[in-house]
Backbone as XML, in Angstrom:
<?xml version="1.0"?>
<chain id="A" units="angstrom">
  <residue number="1" name="MET">
    <atom name="N" x="0.842" y="-1.178" z="0.000"/>
    <atom name="CA" x="0.000" y="0.000" z="0.000"/>
    <atom name="C" x="0.889" y="1.245" z="0.000"/>
  </residue>
  <residue number="2" name="PRO">
    <atom name="N" x="0.581" y="2.222" z="-0.862"/>
    <atom name="CA" x="1.409" y="3.434" z="-0.903"/>
    <atom name="C" x="1.314" y="4.213" z="0.404"/>
  </residue>
  <residue number="3" name="GLY">
    <atom name="N" x="2.302" y="5.083" z="0.624"/>
    <atom name="CA" x="2.314" y="5.926" z="1.810"/>
    <atom name="C" x="1.173" y="6.932" z="1.794"/>
  </residue>
  <residue number="4" name="PHE">
    <atom name="N" x="1.085" y="7.703" z="2.857"/>
    <atom name="CA" x="-0.017" y="8.649" z="3.020"/>
    <atom name="C" x="-0.125" y="9.646" z="1.868"/>
  </residue>
  <residue number="5" name="LEU">
    <atom name="N" x="0.964" y="10.301" z="1.505"/>
    <atom name="CA" x="0.892" y="11.347" z="0.475"/>
    <atom name="C" x="0.515" y="10.803" z="-0.901"/>
  </residue>
  <residue number="6" name="PRO">
    <atom name="N" x="1.167" y="9.725" z="-1.398"/>
    <atom name="CA" x="0.732" y="9.194" z="-2.695"/>
    <atom name="C" x="-0.732" y="8.746" z="-2.673"/>
  </residue>
  <residue number="7" name="ARG">
    <atom name="N" x="-1.152" y="8.131" z="-1.563"/>
    <atom name="CA" x="-2.542" y="7.677" z="-1.441"/>
    <atom name="C" x="-3.486" y="8.881" z="-1.425"/>
  </residue>
  <residue number="8" name="LEU">
    <atom name="N" x="-3.117" y="9.926" z="-0.694"/>
    <atom name="CA" x="-3.937" y="11.135" z="-0.644"/>
    <atom name="C" x="-4.110" y="11.735" z="-2.039"/>
  </residue>
  <residue number="9" name="PHE">
    <atom name="N" x="-3.013" y="11.862" z="-2.776"/>
    <atom name="CA" x="-3.073" y="12.434" z="-4.125"/>
    <atom name="C" x="-3.923" y="11.574" z="-5.051"/>
  </residue>
  <residue number="10" name="GLN">
    <atom name="N" x="-3.772" y="10.261" z="-4.937"/>
    <atom name="CA" x="-4.540" y="9.343" z="-5.785"/>
    <atom name="C" x="-6.036" y="9.472" z="-5.494"/>
  </residue>
  <residue number="11" name="ILE">
    <atom name="N" x="-6.391" y="9.463" z="-4.216"/>
    <atom name="CA" x="-7.799" y="9.508" z="-3.825"/>
    <atom name="C" x="-8.415" y="10.879" z="-4.099"/>
  </residue>
  <residue number="12" name="ALA">
    <atom name="N" x="-7.725" y="11.959" z="-3.724"/>
    <atom name="CA" x="-8.265" y="13.312" z="-3.916"/>
    <atom name="C" x="-8.333" y="13.690" z="-5.394"/>
  </residue>
  <residue number="13" name="GLY">
    <atom name="N" x="-7.466" y="13.101" z="-6.207"/>
    <atom name="CA" x="-7.451" y="13.408" z="-7.631"/>
    <atom name="C" x="-8.403" y="12.575" z="-8.466"/>
  </residue>
  <residue number="14" name="ASP">
    <atom name="N" x="-9.022" y="11.574" z="-7.860"/>
    <atom name="CA" x="-9.943" y="10.688" z="-8.578"/>
    <atom name="C" x="-11.328" y="11.341" z="-8.633"/>
  </residue>
  <residue number="15" name="PRO">
    <atom name="N" x="-11.814" y="11.685" z="-9.831"/>
    <atom name="CA" x="-13.107" y="12.367" z="-9.947"/>
    <atom name="C" x="-14.277" y="11.576" z="-9.356"/>
  </residue>
  <residue number="16" name="THR">
    <atom name="N" x="-14.150" y="10.254" z="-9.266"/>
    <atom name="CA" x="-15.247" y="9.468" z="-8.693"/>
    <atom name="C" x="-15.378" y="9.684" z="-7.184"/>
  </residue>
  <residue number="17" name="ASN">
    <atom name="N" x="-14.370" y="10.285" z="-6.557"/>
    <atom name="CA" x="-14.407" y="10.553" z="-5.113"/>
    <atom name="C" x="-14.804" y="11.987" z="-4.776"/>
  </residue>
  <residue number="18" name="LYS">
    <atom name="N" x="-15.191" y="12.789" z="-5.766"/>
    <atom name="CA" x="-15.412" y="14.226" z="-5.561"/>
    <atom name="C" x="-16.471" y="14.556" z="-4.510"/>
  </residue>
  <residue number="19" name="ASP">
    <atom name="N" x="-17.390" y="13.638" z="-4.235"/>
    <atom name="CA" x="-18.401" y="13.882" z="-3.209"/>
    <atom name="C" x="-17.912" y="13.495" z="-1.817"/>
  </residue>
  <residue number="20" name="VAL">
    <atom name="N" x="-16.674" y="12.976" z="-1.745"/>
    <atom name="CA" x="-16.085" y="12.547" z="-0.476"/>
    <atom name="C" x="-14.845" y="13.378" z="-0.148"/>
  </residue>
  <residue number="21" name="ILE">
    <atom name="N" x="-13.919" y="13.448" z="-1.103"/>
    <atom name="CA" x="-12.665" y="14.190" z="-0.925"/>
    <atom name="C" x="-12.203" y="14.686" z="-2.290"/>
  </residue>
  <residue number="22" name="ARG">
    <atom name="N" x="-11.675" y="15.896" z="-2.328"/>
    <atom name="CA" x="-11.210" y="16.458" z="-3.605"/>
    <atom name="C" x="-10.302" y="17.649" z="-3.322"/>
  </residue>
  <residue number="23" name="TRP">
    <atom name="N" x="-9.599" y="18.069" z="-4.360"/>
    <atom name="CA" x="-8.833" y="19.314" z="-4.281"/>
    <atom name="C" x="-9.791" y="20.466" z="-4.548"/>
  </residue>
  <residue number="24" name="ASN">
    <atom name="N" x="-9.535" y="21.616" z="-3.941"/>
    <atom name="CA" x="-10.319" y="22.802" z="-4.279"/>
    <atom name="C" x="-9.918" y="23.239" z="-5.695"/>
  </residue>
  <residue number="25" name="PRO">
    <atom name="N" x="-10.660" y="24.160" z="-6.312"/>
    <atom name="CA" x="-10.374" y="24.530" z="-7.707"/>
    <atom name="C" x="-8.941" y="25.004" z="-7.973"/>
  </residue>
  <residue number="26" name="THR">
    <atom name="N" x="-8.297" y="25.657" z="-7.009"/>
    <atom name="CA" x="-6.924" y="26.123" z="-7.231"/>
    <atom name="C" x="-5.879" y="25.066" z="-6.889"/>
  </residue>
  <residue number="27" name="GLY">
    <atom name="N" x="-6.312" y="23.961" z="-6.278"/>
    <atom name="CA" x="-5.395" y="22.857" z="-5.998"/>
    <atom name="C" x="-4.505" y="23.037" z="-4.788"/>
  </residue>
  <residue number="28" name="ASP">
    <atom name="N" x="-4.836" y="23.992" z="-3.921"/>
    <atom name="CA" x="-3.976" y="24.201" z="-2.756"/>
    <atom name="C" x="-4.592" y="23.710" z="-1.444"/>
  </residue>
  <residue number="29" name="ILE">
    <atom name="N" x="-5.822" y="23.195" z="-1.497"/>
    <atom name="CA" x="-6.493" y="22.670" z="-0.302"/>
    <atom name="C" x="-7.139" y="21.332" z="-0.636"/>
  </residue>
  <residue number="30" name="VAL">
    <atom name="N" x="-6.903" y="20.334" z="0.223"/>
    <atom name="CA" x="-7.620" y="19.063" z="0.124"/>
    <atom name="C" x="-8.907" y="19.249" z="0.916"/>
  </residue>
  <residue number="31" name="VAL">
    <atom name="N" x="-10.044" y="19.104" z="0.248"/>
    <atom name="CA" x="-11.343" y="19.337" z="0.871"/>
    <atom name="C" x="-11.965" y="18.000" z="1.269"/>
  </residue>
  <residue number="32" name="LEU">
    <atom name="N" x="-12.317" y="17.874" z="2.557"/>
    <atom name="CA" x="-13.010" y="16.685" z="3.044"/>
    <atom name="C" x="-14.500" y="16.989" z="2.987"/>
  </residue>
  <residue number="33" name="VAL">
    <atom name="N" x="-15.169" y="16.448" z="1.989"/>
    <atom name="CA" x="-16.578" y="16.751" z="1.759"/>
    <atom name="C" x="-17.470" y="15.908" z="2.666"/>
  </residue>
  <residue number="34" name="ASP">
    <atom name="N" x="-17.163" y="14.624" z="2.787"/>
    <atom name="CA" x="-17.944" y="13.709" z="3.624"/>
    <atom name="C" x="-16.997" y="13.003" z="4.588"/>
  </residue>
  <residue number="35" name="LEU">
    <atom name="N" x="-16.932" y="13.507" z="5.804"/>
    <atom name="CA" x="-15.971" y="12.996" z="6.786"/>
    <atom name="C" x="-16.187" y="11.527" z="7.121"/>
  </residue>
  <residue number="36" name="LEU">
    <atom name="N" x="-17.428" y="11.072" z="7.098"/>
    <atom name="CA" x="-17.698" y="9.674" z="7.429"/>
    <atom name="C" x="-17.185" y="8.720" z="6.360"/>
  </residue>
  <residue number="37" name="LYS">
    <atom name="N" x="-17.217" y="9.146" z="5.118"/>
    <atom name="CA" x="-16.795" y="8.271" z="4.020"/>
    <atom name="C" x="-15.301" y="8.354" z="3.714"/>
  </residue>
  <residue number="38" name="VAL">
    <atom name="N" x="-14.629" y="9.397" z="4.179"/>
    <atom name="CA" x="-13.199" y="9.559" z="3.897"/>
    <atom name="C" x="-12.401" y="8.376" z="4.427"/>
  </residue>
  <residue number="39" name="ALA">
    <atom name="N" x="-12.695" y="7.935" z="5.629"/>
    <atom name="CA" x="-11.958" y="6.816" z="6.230"/>
    <atom name="C" x="-12.110" y="5.543" z="5.404"/>
  </residue>
  <residue number="40" name="ALA">
    <atom name="N" x="-13.265" y="5.341" z="4.788"/>
    <atom name="CA" x="-13.492" y="4.153" z="3.963"/>
    <atom name="C" x="-12.597" y="4.148" z="2.727"/>
  </residue>
  <residue number="41" name="LEU">
    <atom name="N" x="-12.098" y="5.318" z="2.337"/>
    <atom name="CA" x="-11.205" y="5.412" z="1.177"/>
    <atom name="C" x="-9.740" y="5.202" z="1.558"/>
  </residue>
  <residue number="42" name="GLY">
    <atom name="N" x="-9.467" y="5.017" z="2.841"/>
    <atom name="CA" x="-8.096" y="4.746" z="3.271"/>
    <atom name="C" x="-7.346" y="5.949" z="3.797"/>
  </residue>
  <residue number="43" name="ILE">
    <atom name="N" x="-8.048" y="7.041" z="4.085"/>
    <atom name="CA" x="-7.424" y="8.219" z="4.681"/>
    <atom name="C" x="-7.946" y="8.328" z="6.106"/>
  </residue>
  <residue number="44" name="SER">
    <atom name="N" x="-7.048" y="8.273" z="7.059"/>
    <atom name="CA" x="-7.430" y="8.378" z="8.467"/>
    <atom name="C" x="-7.862" y="9.801" z="8.776"/>
  </residue>
  <residue number="45" name="THR">
    <atom name="N" x="-8.993" y="9.945" z="9.475"/>
    <atom name="CA" x="-9.460" y="11.284" z="9.835"/>
    <atom name="C" x="-9.428" y="11.512" z="11.338"/>
  </residue>
  <residue number="46" name="THR">
    <atom name="N" x="-8.879" y="10.573" z="12.089"/>
    <atom name="CA" x="-8.750" y="10.793" z="13.528"/>
    <atom name="C" x="-7.334" y="10.463" z="13.958"/>
  </residue>
  <residue number="47" name="ASP">
    <atom name="N" x="-6.887" y="11.116" z="15.005"/>
    <atom name="CA" x="-5.541" y="10.890" z="15.524"/>
    <atom name="C" x="-5.577" y="11.119" z="17.025"/>
  </residue>
  <residue number="48" name="GLU">
    <atom name="N" x="-5.315" y="10.090" z="17.777"/>
    <atom name="CA" x="-5.330" y="10.186" z="19.236"/>
    <atom name="C" x="-6.641" y="10.787" z="19.741"/>
  </residue>
  <residue number="49" name="GLY">
    <atom name="N" x="-7.739" y="10.424" z="19.097"/>
    <atom name="CA" x="-9.044" y="10.893" z="19.543"/>
    <atom name="C" x="-9.397" y="12.303" z="19.127"/>
  </residue>
  <residue number="50" name="LYS">
    <atom name="N" x="-8.520" y="12.987" z="18.436"/>
    <atom name="CA" x="-8.800" y="14.352" z="17.986"/>
    <atom name="C" x="-9.350" y="14.274" z="16.568"/>
  </residue>
  <residue number="51" name="GLN">
    <atom name="N" x="-10.638" y="14.544" z="16.449"/>
    <atom name="CA" x="-11.309" y="14.394" z="15.174"/>
    <atom name="C" x="-10.696" y="15.288" z="14.088"/>
  </residue>
  <residue number="52" name="TYR">
    <atom name="N" x="-10.659" y="14.794" z="12.868"/>
    <atom name="CA" x="-10.236" y="15.490" z="11.649"/>
    <atom name="C" x="-8.731" y="15.706" z="11.498"/>
  </residue>
  <residue number="53" name="GLN">
    <atom name="N" x="-7.922" y="15.187" z="12.387"/>
    <atom name="CA" x="-6.487" y="15.425" z="12.252"/>
    <atom name="C" x="-5.806" y="14.375" z="11.399"/>
  </residue>
  <residue number="54" name="GLY">
    <atom name="N" x="-6.016" y="13.107" z="11.718"/>
    <atom name="CA" x="-5.397" y="12.037" z="10.962"/>
    <atom name="C" x="-3.918" y="12.262" z="10.749"/>
  </residue>
  <residue number="55" name="GLN">
    <atom name="N" x="-3.462" y="11.906" z="9.599"/>
    <atom name="CA" x="-2.050" y="12.035" z="9.266"/>
    <atom name="C" x="-1.717" y="13.389" z="8.649"/>
  </residue>
  <residue number="56" name="PHE">
    <atom name="N" x="-2.719" y="14.204" z="8.411"/>
    <atom name="CA" x="-2.477" y="15.497" z="7.774"/>
    <atom name="C" x="-1.484" y="16.354" z="8.563"/>
  </residue>
  <residue number="57" name="ARG">
    <atom name="N" x="-1.742" y="16.532" z="9.849"/>
    <atom name="CA" x="-0.849" y="17.379" z="10.661"/>
    <atom name="C" x="0.549" y="16.800" z="10.734"/>
  </residue>
  <residue number="58" name="GLY">
    <atom name="N" x="0.640" y="15.489" z="10.783"/>
    <atom name="CA" x="1.940" y="14.834" z="10.839"/>
    <atom name="C" x="2.753" y="14.998" z="9.572"/>
  </residue>
  <residue number="59" name="HIS">
    <atom name="N" x="2.121" y="15.506" z="8.510"/>
    <atom name="CA" x="2.802" y="15.769" z="7.240"/>
    <atom name="C" x="2.865" y="17.267" z="6.936"/>
  </residue>
  <residue number="60" name="GLY">
    <atom name="N" x="2.600" y="18.104" z="7.948"/>
    <atom name="CA" x="2.759" y="19.548" z="7.776"/>
    <atom name="C" x="1.556" y="20.293" z="7.236"/>
  </residue>
  <residue number="61" name="PHE">
    <atom name="N" x="0.414" y="19.619" z="7.122"/>
    <atom name="CA" x="-0.798" y="20.297" z="6.668"/>
    <atom name="C" x="-1.422" y="21.035" z="7.848"/>
  </residue>
  <residue number="62" name="ARG">
    <atom name="N" x="-2.098" y="22.130" z="7.548"/>
    <atom name="CA" x="-2.835" y="22.832" z="8.595"/>
    <atom name="C" x="-4.320" y="22.820" z="8.236"/>
  </residue>
  <residue number="63" name="HIS">
    <atom name="N" x="-5.129" y="22.779" z="9.268"/>
    <atom name="CA" x="-6.578" y="22.687" z="9.120"/>
    <atom name="C" x="-7.151" y="24.032" z="8.698"/>
  </residue>
  <residue number="64" name="VAL">
    <atom name="N" x="-8.043" y="24.017" z="7.720"/>
    <atom name="CA" x="-8.729" y="25.231" z="7.283"/>
    <atom name="C" x="-10.220" y="24.929" z="7.142"/>
  </residue>
  <residue number="65" name="VAL">
    <atom name="N" x="-11.024" y="25.938" z="7.296"/>
    <atom name="CA" x="-12.463" y="25.817" z="7.090"/>
    <atom name="C" x="-12.789" y="26.632" z="5.851"/>
  </residue>
  <residue number="66" name="ILE">
    <atom name="N" x="-13.536" y="26.022" z="4.935"/>
    <atom name="CA" x="-13.897" y="26.716" z="3.697"/>
    <atom name="C" x="-15.403" y="26.616" z="3.485"/>
  </residue>
  <residue number="67" name="GLU">
    <atom name="N" x="-15.908" y="27.487" z="2.653"/>
    <atom name="CA" x="-17.320" y="27.432" z="2.299"/>
    <atom name="C" x="-17.424" y="27.085" z="0.824"/>
  </residue>
  <residue number="68" name="SER">
    <atom name="N" x="-18.317" y="26.149" z="0.518"/>
    <atom name="CA" x="-18.522" y="25.735" z="-0.864"/>
    <atom name="C" x="-20.010" y="25.498" z="-1.077"/>
  </residue>
  <residue number="69" name="GLN">
    <atom name="N" x="-20.587" y="26.211" z="-1.994"/>
    <atom name="CA" x="-22.004" y="26.094" z="-2.325"/>
    <atom name="C" x="-22.882" y="26.201" z="-1.076"/>
  </residue>
  <residue number="70" name="GLY">
    <atom name="N" x="-22.549" y="27.152" z="-0.213"/>
    <atom name="CA" x="-23.333" y="27.392" z="0.986"/>
    <atom name="C" x="-23.083" y="26.432" z="2.135"/>
  </residue>
  <residue number="71" name="LYS">
    <atom name="N" x="-22.158" y="25.493" z="1.960"/>
    <atom name="CA" x="-21.829" y="24.528" z="3.015"/>
    <atom name="C" x="-20.467" y="24.856" z="3.604"/>
  </residue>
  <residue number="72" name="VAL">
    <atom name="N" x="-20.330" y="24.623" z="4.904"/>
    <atom name="CA" x="-19.033" y="24.762" z="5.557"/>
    <atom name="C" x="-18.342" y="23.404" z="5.486"/>
  </residue>
  <residue number="73" name="LEU">
    <atom name="N" x="-17.134" y="23.381" z="4.932"/>
    <atom name="CA" x="-16.377" y="22.141" z="4.765"/>
    <atom name="C" x="-15.016" y="22.274" z="5.433"/>
  </residue>
  <residue number="74" name="PHE">
    <atom name="N" x="-14.452" y="21.129" z="5.775"/>
    <atom name="CA" x="-13.119" y="21.097" z="6.372"/>
    <atom name="C" x="-12.098" y="20.781" z="5.295"/>
  </residue>
  <residue number="75" name="GLY">
    <atom name="N" x="-10.959" y="21.404" z="5.392"/>
    <atom name="CA" x="-9.902" y="21.156" z="4.429"/>
    <atom name="C" x="-8.547" y="21.167" z="5.104"/>
  </residue>
  <residue number="76" name="TRP">
    <atom name="N" x="-7.548" y="20.779" z="4.323"/>
    <atom name="CA" x="-6.169" y="20.749" z="4.805"/>
    <atom name="C" x="-5.291" y="21.410" z="3.766"/>
  </residue>
  <residue number="77" name="LYS">
    <atom name="N" x="-4.441" y="22.318" z="4.229"/>
    <atom name="CA" x="-3.579" y="23.085" z="3.329"/>
    <atom name="C" x="-2.128" y="22.943" z="3.777"/>
  </residue>
  <residue number="78" name="HIS">
    <atom name="N" x="-1.248" y="22.797" z="2.800"/>
    <atom name="CA" x="0.192" y="22.689" z="3.055"/>
    <atom name="C" x="0.867" y="23.856" z="2.348"/>
  </residue>
  <residue number="79" name="ARG">
    <atom name="N" x="1.902" y="24.373" z="2.942"/>
    <atom name="CA" x="2.609" y="25.525" z="2.367"/>
    <atom name="C" x="3.247" y="25.201" z="1.023"/>
  </residue>
  <residue number="80" name="VAL">
    <atom name="N" x="3.695" y="23.956" z="0.818"/>
    <atom name="CA" x="4.411" y="23.579" z="-0.400"/>
    <atom name="C" x="3.696" y="22.468" z="-1.176"/>
  </residue>
  <residue number="81" name="ILE">
    <atom name="N" x="3.206" y="21.475" z="-0.467"/>
    <atom name="CA" x="2.597" y="20.316" z="-1.126"/>
    <atom name="C" x="1.165" y="20.653" z="-1.515"/>
  </residue>
  <residue number="82" name="ASN">
    <atom name="N" x="0.909" y="20.613" z="-2.821"/>
    <atom name="CA" x="-0.424" y="20.869" z="-3.342"/>
    <atom name="C" x="-0.637" y="19.985" z="-4.567"/>
  </residue>
  <residue number="83" name="ARG">
    <atom name="N" x="-1.761" y="20.156" z="-5.237"/>
    <atom name="CA" x="-2.101" y="19.303" z="-6.381"/>
    <atom name="C" x="-1.020" y="19.349" z="-7.468"/>
  </residue>
  <residue number="84" name="HIS">
    <atom name="N" x="-0.241" y="20.411" z="-7.524"/>
    <atom name="CA" x="0.765" y="20.579" z="-8.570"/>
    <atom name="C" x="2.150" y="20.085" z="-8.157"/>
  </residue>
  <residue number="85" name="PHE">
    <atom name="N" x="2.277" y="19.561" z="-6.949"/>
    <atom name="CA" x="3.555" y="19.030" z="-6.463"/>
    <atom name="C" x="3.941" y="17.830" z="-7.326"/>
  </residue>
  <residue number="86" name="PRO">
    <atom name="N" x="5.212" y="17.701" z="-7.719"/>
    <atom name="CA" x="5.632" y="16.586" z="-8.587"/>
    <atom name="C" x="5.330" y="15.221" z="-7.952"/>
  </residue>
  <residue number="87" name="LEU">
    <atom name="N" x="4.493" y="14.445" z="-8.618"/>
    <atom name="CA" x="4.071" y="13.145" z="-8.086"/>
    <atom name="C" x="5.237" y="12.197" z="-7.855"/>
  </residue>
  <residue number="88" name="GLU">
    <atom name="N" x="6.257" y="12.285" z="-8.701"/>
    <atom name="CA" x="7.400" y="11.370" z="-8.567"/>
    <atom name="C" x="8.192" y="11.627" z="-7.282"/>
  </residue>
  <residue number="89" name="LYS">
    <atom name="N" x="8.003" y="12.774" z="-6.660"/>
    <atom name="CA" x="8.715" y="13.084" z="-5.414"/>
    <atom name="C" x="7.945" y="12.642" z="-4.167"/>
  </residue>
  <residue number="90" name="LEU">
    <atom name="N" x="6.672" y="12.296" z="-4.320"/>
    <atom name="CA" x="5.850" y="11.956" z="-3.162"/>
    <atom name="C" x="6.313" y="10.689" z="-2.454"/>
  </residue>
  <residue number="91" name="ASP">
    <atom name="N" x="6.667" y="9.655" z="-3.220"/>
    <atom name="CA" x="7.056" y="8.373" z="-2.624"/>
    <atom name="C" x="8.258" y="8.497" z="-1.708"/>
  </residue>
  <residue number="92" name="SER">
    <atom name="N" x="9.194" y="9.351" z="-2.051"/>
    <atom name="CA" x="10.420" y="9.463" z="-1.255"/>
    <atom name="C" x="10.326" y="10.535" z="-0.165"/>
  </residue>
  <residue number="93" name="LEU">
    <atom name="N" x="9.194" y="11.202" z="-0.067"/>
    <atom name="CA" x="9.023" y="12.275" z="0.910"/>
    <atom name="C" x="8.484" y="11.696" z="2.222"/>
  </residue>
  <residue number="94" name="SER">
    <atom name="N" x="9.303" y="11.711" z="3.256"/>
    <atom name="CA" x="8.874" y="11.192" z="4.560"/>
    <atom name="C" x="7.959" y="12.205" z="5.246"/>
  </residue>
  <residue number="95" name="ALA">
    <atom name="N" x="7.258" y="11.740" z="6.271"/>
    <atom name="CA" x="6.401" y="12.642" z="7.045"/>
    <atom name="C" x="7.228" y="13.773" z="7.647"/>
  </residue>
  <residue number="96" name="LYS">
    <atom name="N" x="8.420" y="13.439" z="8.113"/>
    <atom name="CA" x="9.302" y="14.444" z="8.720"/>
    <atom name="C" x="9.710" y="15.500" z="7.689"/>
  </residue>
  <residue number="97" name="ASP">
    <atom name="N" x="10.058" y="15.048" z="6.476"/>
    <atom name="CA" x="10.427" y="15.989" z="5.411"/>
    <atom name="C" x="9.236" y="16.861" z="5.012"/>
  </residue>
  <residue number="98" name="ALA">
    <atom name="N" x="8.062" y="16.244" z="4.907"/>
    <atom name="CA" x="6.856" y="16.990" z="4.553"/>
    <atom name="C" x="6.532" y="18.021" z="5.628"/>
  </residue>
  <residue number="99" name="MET">
    <atom name="N" x="6.739" y="17.635" z="6.883"/>
    <atom name="CA" x="6.499" y="18.549" z="8.004"/>
    <atom name="C" x="7.447" y="19.743" z="7.923"/>
  </residue>
  <residue number="100" name="ARG">
    <atom name="N" x="8.703" y="19.466" z="7.598"/>
    <atom name="CA" x="9.701" y="20.532" z="7.466"/>
    <atom name="C" x="9.317" y="21.495" z="6.338"/>
  </residue>
  <residue number="101" name="LEU">
    <atom name="N" x="8.849" y="20.950" z="5.216"/>
    <atom name="CA" x="8.430" y="21.790" z="4.092"/>
    <atom name="C" x="7.235" y="22.667" z="4.470"/>
  </residue>
  <residue number="102" name="GLY">
    <atom name="N" x="6.390" y="22.155" z="5.341"/>
    <atom name="CA" x="5.188" y="22.880" z="5.731"/>
    <atom name="C" x="5.407" y="23.955" z="6.771"/>
  </residue>
  <residue number="103" name="SER">
    <atom name="N" x="6.595" y="23.964" z="7.395"/>
    <atom name="CA" x="6.853" y="24.954" z="8.457"/>
    <atom name="C" x="7.266" y="26.285" z="7.892"/>
  </residue>
</chain>
């Protein structure tokens, strides 16, 4: 099974998952549309009992709240890693390295 970042990019970039998880139009925020279904896709949404954190914070993402079509949604934004980040670099990027990039 691929690591967190490659799996996140694969799942968020798959148009069939757009009602569950997707990138925002500019590609700088991963939007969690349906929190209950996100875990079924293989992305953890809880960490030590703190809802919505999962592995995102451990990879340097910060939590953001966005509005889309009148709904309040939760998202995760990274300072460097976004939809346009080179996919070939994701596999070799450790959580520690991703965290450093996000600081």
